[in-house]
C-alpha positions as CSV (number, residue, x, y, z in Angstrom):
1,X,0.0,0.0,0.0
2,X,1.4,3.4,-0.9
3,X,1.5,6.2,1.6
4,X,-1.2,8.1,-0.4
5,X,-3.4,5.0,-0.4
6,X,-2.9,4.6,3.4
7,X,-3.7,8.3,4.0
8,X,-6.8,8.1,1.8
9,X,-8.1,5.0,3.6
10,X,-7.3,6.5,7.0
11,X,-9.2,9.7,6.1
12,X,-12.2,7.7,4.9
13,X,-12.3,5.7,8.1
14,X,-12.1,8.9,10.2
15,X,-14.6,10.9,8.1
16,X,-17.2,8.2,8.3
17,X,-17.5,8.8,12.1
18,X,-16.7,12.5,12.2
19,X,-20.0,14.0,13.1
20,X,-18.6,17.2,14.4
21,X,-16.7,18.3,11.3
22,X,-19.7,17.4,9.1
23,X,-22.1,19.2,11.4
24,X,-20.0,22.3,11.3
25,X,-20.0,22.3,7.5
26,X,-16.4,21.3,6.8
27,X,-15.3,19.5,3.6
28,X,-12.3,17.3,3.4
29,X,-10.5,18.4,0.2
30,X,-7.3,16.3,0.3
31,X,-5.1,14.2,2.4
32,X,-1.6,12.7,2.0
33,X,1.0,11.4,4.4
34,X,1.4,14.1,7.0
35,X,-0.8,16.6,5.3
36,X,-4.4,17.5,4.9
37,X,-6.6,20.3,3.5
38,X,-10.2,21.1,4.6
39,X,-12.6,24.0,3.8
40,X,-15.5,25.7,5.4
41,X,-17.8,28.5,4.2
42,X,-18.7,30.9,7.0
43,X,-22.4,31.0,7.5
44,X,-24.5,33.1,9.9
45,X,-24.5,30.4,12.6
46,X,-20.7,30.5,12.6
47,X,-20.6,34.2,13.4
48,X,-20.3,35.8,16.9
49,X,-21.7,39.0,18.3
50,X,-19.1,41.1,16.3
51,X,-20.5,39.6,13.1
52,X,-17.2,37.8,12.5
53,X,-16.5,34.1,12.4
54,X,-16.3,32.8,15.9
55,X,-12.8,31.9,16.9
56,X,-13.9,28.5,18.0
57,X,-15.1,27.7,14.5
58,X,-11.7,28.7,13.0
59,X,-10.0,26.7,15.7
60,X,-12.3,23.7,15.0
61,X,-11.4,23.8,11.3
62,X,-7.7,24.0,12.1
63,X,-8.0,21.2,14.6
64,X,-9.9,18.9,12.3
65,X,-7.4,19.4,9.5
66,X,-4.6,18.7,12.0
67,X,-6.4,15.5,13.0
68,X,-6.6,14.2,9.4
69,X,-2.9,15.0,8.8
70,X,-1.6,13.3,12.0
71,X,-3.8,10.2,11.5
72,X,-2.7,9.7,7.8
73,X,-0.4,6.8,8.6
74,X,-3.2,4.6,10.0
75,X,-1.9,5.0,13.5
76,X,-4.5,6.2,16.0
77,X,-3.3,9.7,17.0
78,X,-4.8,12.4,19.2
79,X,-4.0,16.0,20.0
80,X,-1.7,16.5,22.9
81,X,-1.6,20.3,22.7
82,X,-2.7,23.1,20.3
83,X,-1.9,26.8,20.2
84,X,-3.6,29.1,17.7
85,X,-2.9,32.7,16.8
86,X,-5.7,34.7,15.1
87,X,-4.2,37.2,12.6
88,X,-7.4,38.6,10.8
89,X,-11.1,38.2,11.1
90,X,-13.1,35.9,8.9
91,X,-16.5,37.2,7.7
92,X,-19.8,35.9,6.7
93,X,-19.5,34.3,3.3
94,X,-15.8,33.7,3.4
95,X,-14.5,30.4,2.3
96,X,-11.8,29.3,4.8
97,X,-9.1,26.8,3.8
98,X,-7.0,25.0,6.4
99,X,-3.8,23.4,5.3
100,X,-2.0,21.2,7.8
101,X,1.6,19.9,7.3
102,X,3.8,17.8,9.4
103,X,6.9,19.5,10.8
104,X,8.3,16.7,12.8
105,X,7.4,13.1,13.7
106,X,9.7,11.4,16.3
107,X,8.5,8.2,17.9
108,X,4.9,8.7,19.2
109,X,5.1,12.6,19.1
110,X,4.4,14.8,16.1
111,X,4.4,18.5,15.4
112,X,2.1,20.1,12.8
113,X,1.5,23.6,11.5
114,X,-1.9,24.6,10.2
115,X,-2.6,27.7,8.2
116,X,-6.2,28.9,7.9
117,X,-6.7,31.4,5.0
118,X,-9.7,32.9,3.2
119,X,-10.6,32.9,-0.5
120,X,-8.1,35.8,-1.1
121,X,-5.3,33.7,0.4
122,X,-5.1,36.1,3.4
123,X,-4.0,34.3,6.6
124,X,-6.8,34.2,9.2
125,X,-5.0,32.1,11.8
126,X,-1.9,29.9,12.4
127,X,-2.1,26.9,14.6
128,X,0.7,24.6,16.0
129,X,-0.6,21.2,17.0
130,X,1.3,18.6,19.0
131,X,0.1,15.0,18.5
132,X,0.6,11.8,20.4
133,X,0.0,8.3,18.9
134,X,-2.0,5.9,20.9
135,X,-2.9,2.2,20.6
136,X,-5.0,1.2,17.7
137,X,-5.4,1.7,13.9
138,X,-8.2,3.3,11.8
139,X,-8.5,0.2,9.5
140,X,-7.1,-3.3,9.2
141,X,-4.2,-3.6,6.8
């Protein structure tokens, strides 16, 4: 099985049970070994009292994308720690794209960077995610 095949099968297994990402309106665009891309269009129910996309929605998009990237090797992996910096507001109607990439994978610990941008390729947020692999796999090989 190629790394791309493994990543695709891992993502399909995760997506089938990922009610949260689906409920929030996310779309899984692509996945490969150590990387993932997801999108979300900001709707009224994603906006806060300032009429901007709620930071928790932006964080959720980054976190879900991080999850698909760090689970791409068919090794069950969870978030150990995440830190996000918001650099610009997202607005109603914006299409947000989160792109996760693996920075380091050593033993059971991984480091991932996730950039969230809008349809104009303006950075909305940057997240650093630390992962930890646990027992189990997403599918039988």
